[in-house]
N, C-alpha and C positions, 0 to 999 in steps of 0.2 A: 471397077478399077481398069483403066485402059493401058497403063504403063507402070512398070516397076523399075526403079533405079537402085542398084546396090552401090553404096558409097563405102569405100574402104581405102586403106593406105597406111603409111607409117605414122606413128604418133608424132605430132609436131609438124606434120606436113600440111595441115589445113582441113582435116575432115570436119571439124566442128563448124568452121567457116562455110564449108560446102553445104552442110545440112541446114544452117541458118539461111543461106542464100536460096536454097530450093524451097524452104518453108515460106520465105517471103514471096516466092513465085506461085504459091498456092498448093504446094505438095503437102501430103500428109507424111510427116517424118517420124520414124521410130529408130532410136539409137540402141545398139547392143541387144537386140532381140536374140535369144539363143539360136545358133545356126540350125540346130536340129528341129526347131519349130518353124523355120521359114517356109518350107514347102506347104505345110498345113495352113500356115497363116495366109499364104498367097491364095490357096484354094478357098479359104473361108472369108476373104476380105469383103466380098460383096454382102455376105450374110451378116457380117459384123457391122454393117452400116457405113463402111468406108467407101464413099462414092466419089472420092476425089479423082481428078483426071490422072494424077500421078501419086504413087506411093513410094517413099524413099526409105530404104533400110540401111542403117549404118552398121558396119561390121568391122571389128578390130581384132587384133591378135588374141585377145583374151577369149573371144568367142570362137575363133577358128582353131585354137590349139587342141581342142578335144574332138575335132571332127575331120573327116576326110573330105577336103574341099572339092576335089574332082567328082567324088560321088554325090556331094551335095548339089553341085551345078548340074549334074546329070538328072537328078530328081527334079530340079527346078525346071529344066527343059521339058520334062514330062508333063508339067502342069499346063503347058501350051500358053503360058502368059508371056507377053512380050516384055523383055527386060534388057537393061543395059548395066554394065559394070563401069563405074567411075573410080579410078585408082589414082591416089595422090602419093607422091613421094618427094623427097628432097635429098640433096647430097648429105653424106654423114656429117661433115664439118658444120654444115648449116643447121642440122638437127641438134647437134651438140650445143651449138651457140644459142639456139632458141631455148633449149631446156635450161641452160645456165642463166639466160636473161629472165625467164619467167620463174625460175626456181621451183618448177614443178617436177614431180617424180615420174620417170618413165614407167608405164604400167607393168613392164616385165623385169624391172630391176629388183635385185634382192641384195642381201649382204654379200653373196658370193658371185653376183653378176653385175658388173659395173655398166655404166651407161653405154659405152661404145659397143660392148658385147651384147647388150640388150637390143640395141638397134639392129645388129647383125642377125640376132636370133629372130627378131620380128620380121625382117626381110625374108627369111627362110619360111616362116609360117605363112606369110601372105603371098608367097611366090605363085601358087596356083591361081589366085585371084588376079594378080598382076599380069600373068600370061593371058588370061581370058578377058582382060579389060577392053571395053570398046572405046573408052576415053581415058587416056593416060596422060597425067599432068605432072610435070616436075615444077615444084613451087619455090625452088631455091632462090630465084631472082624475082619473085612476084611479091608485091605487098598485098594487103588484104583486099583493097578495092579492085586491083587488077585481077585477082583470083575470082572475085565475085562476078566481074564482067565476063571473064572467060567462061565460067560455068554457065551463066545465063545464055551465052551464045552457043556453046557446044551442046547443052542439054535441050535447047529449043523449046522451052516452056513459055507460055504467055504470062505477062505480068498480071497478078491477081487484081490489083487495084492501083489507082494513081495516088499521087501525093495527097495526103489529107491536109486541107487548109483550114486554119482558124483565124478569123478576123475578130479582134477584141478591142473594144473601146475602154478607156479608163481615164481617171482624173489624176493629174500629177500631184495634187494636194493629198491624195490617198496613197501615193507610192507607185513606182514603176513596176510592172509585172516582171518577175525574175525568170520567166520561162519563154520569153518572146525571142524570136530570131531577128525580127526587125522592130524597131520602135520609132515612130514618127510623131513629132511634136507639131500640133496644129494650133497652138495658142496665139499665133500671129494673125489668125483669121477673125473677121467680125464676129462678135459674141452676142448671141440672142439673149443672154442673161440680162443685158442692159436695155433690152427693148420691152416696152410696156406690153403686158399680156403674154409674153413668151417665157418669162423667168421660170415658171412652174411647169412648163411643158418639157418634152424631150425631143431629141433629134429624129424621132419617128413620128412626131406630130406634124400634121399637114401645114400648120401655120409656120412652124420652124423650118420645115423643108422648103416652103415657098420663100422664106426670108433668106436662107442660105443659097438657094438656087439662083436668086437674083443678084448675088454678090460675085463679081468676076474673079476675085482672088480665090474664092472657094472652089469655083469650077476649074481654075487654073491649077490649084493644088491637087484636085482630084485627078485631072488629066496627067499631071506629072507623076503622081503615085502609081497610076495604072501603067504608064510607060516604063517606070522603073521596075515594077513587079513583073510585068510581062517579059522583061529581059532576064530577070534573075531567078524567078520561081522555077523555070525549066532547068536552070543550072543546079539547083538543089535537088530536083527530081532526078537529074542525070547522075548525081553523086549518091544516089540510093537513100536519100532522106525519106522517111515514111510520114513525118509530121512537120508542118511549118506553121508557126504562129506569127501573125502580123499585128502589132499593137498600135493603135491610134490614140494619142493622148491630148486632151485639152485640160483646162484648169480643174473643172469639177467632174468631167466625164459624163455630162448630161446632154449637151447639145451638139457641138461641132464634131467631137470624136464619134458620137453615136451616128450622126448623119453620114460621115465619111466611111465608117465601117460598113454601114448598110449599102452605100453606093458601090464600094469595092466588092462586097460579097455578091451583089447582083451582077456585076460585070463578070467576075471570075466564075460564077456558078455555071456559066455557059461553056467553060473550059475544063471544069473539074467534076468528077463523078460524085465526090462527097465533100461538102464544104459547110462550115459552121460559122455563125457570127454570134458573139457573146458580148453583152454590155455589162461589164463588171460592176459599175456603180449603180446600175438600175435593178440589181437583183433584189433589193429590199423595197423597191417601189411597188405600188399597188398594181401597176400595169404588168401583165404577165409577159415579161420579155427575156426570161432567163437564157434560153438558148434556142436559136432558130437554125435549122439545117436545110440547105438547098441540095436536093438529091437529083 
């Protein structure tokens, strides 16, 4: 373990969002590990097989209430492990509004302790961590995506992996995939189904490939799809999407859509670390075409 990040803050200020964002960046995240166990955990992390570049520990008022936080931080410094404290807070009115909107219970509220007083009590319990924070964020005027972006910039971890792309061919007569981000209809293109000797082949067969490559409209469609996707795939990646499915449909899902899905996959495999192409209507064919991945 080369880096430790302690994430804490007021309930409702975005601690869960922060943990998920750091996990997406490749960190090993543990939420609400008992504070008394943290120094021992840090010392034993390598022996436990946790070889991640960064380990993130989430701490809230429930785990700090029973411990002397200044003494805990002093013990942590004695481990000689490099660490940062990320502390999240928000204005009291904003926190109250968030709890009212989500209808969730504040972890410190009781029958004798209403929400506003629970928030004040939580501030007191977490004050030692807030004072020692290396990164202090007020999320009162941040939405979820803004908070994720700020955390990625401030923590300075490398992205673990790029957007995962799936190109899927399908036949409209069997229904449109319900999990696709983009659906393109290529039924307007010349159909090998009506050509002698091509009907029983697929879009991966050389004879069908030669037929489609010789059709200017097919090549024009392929170029337009590439131009469109080269423009918009980066926008999805910038908006923190982890998965993107592009579905290409023809009538039966055997020829044109298969060919174009293959062509798109070959083109974008040069730009993506992990990319898959799936031919939905060929899964029951004798040819082993289920899933091909370009790594």
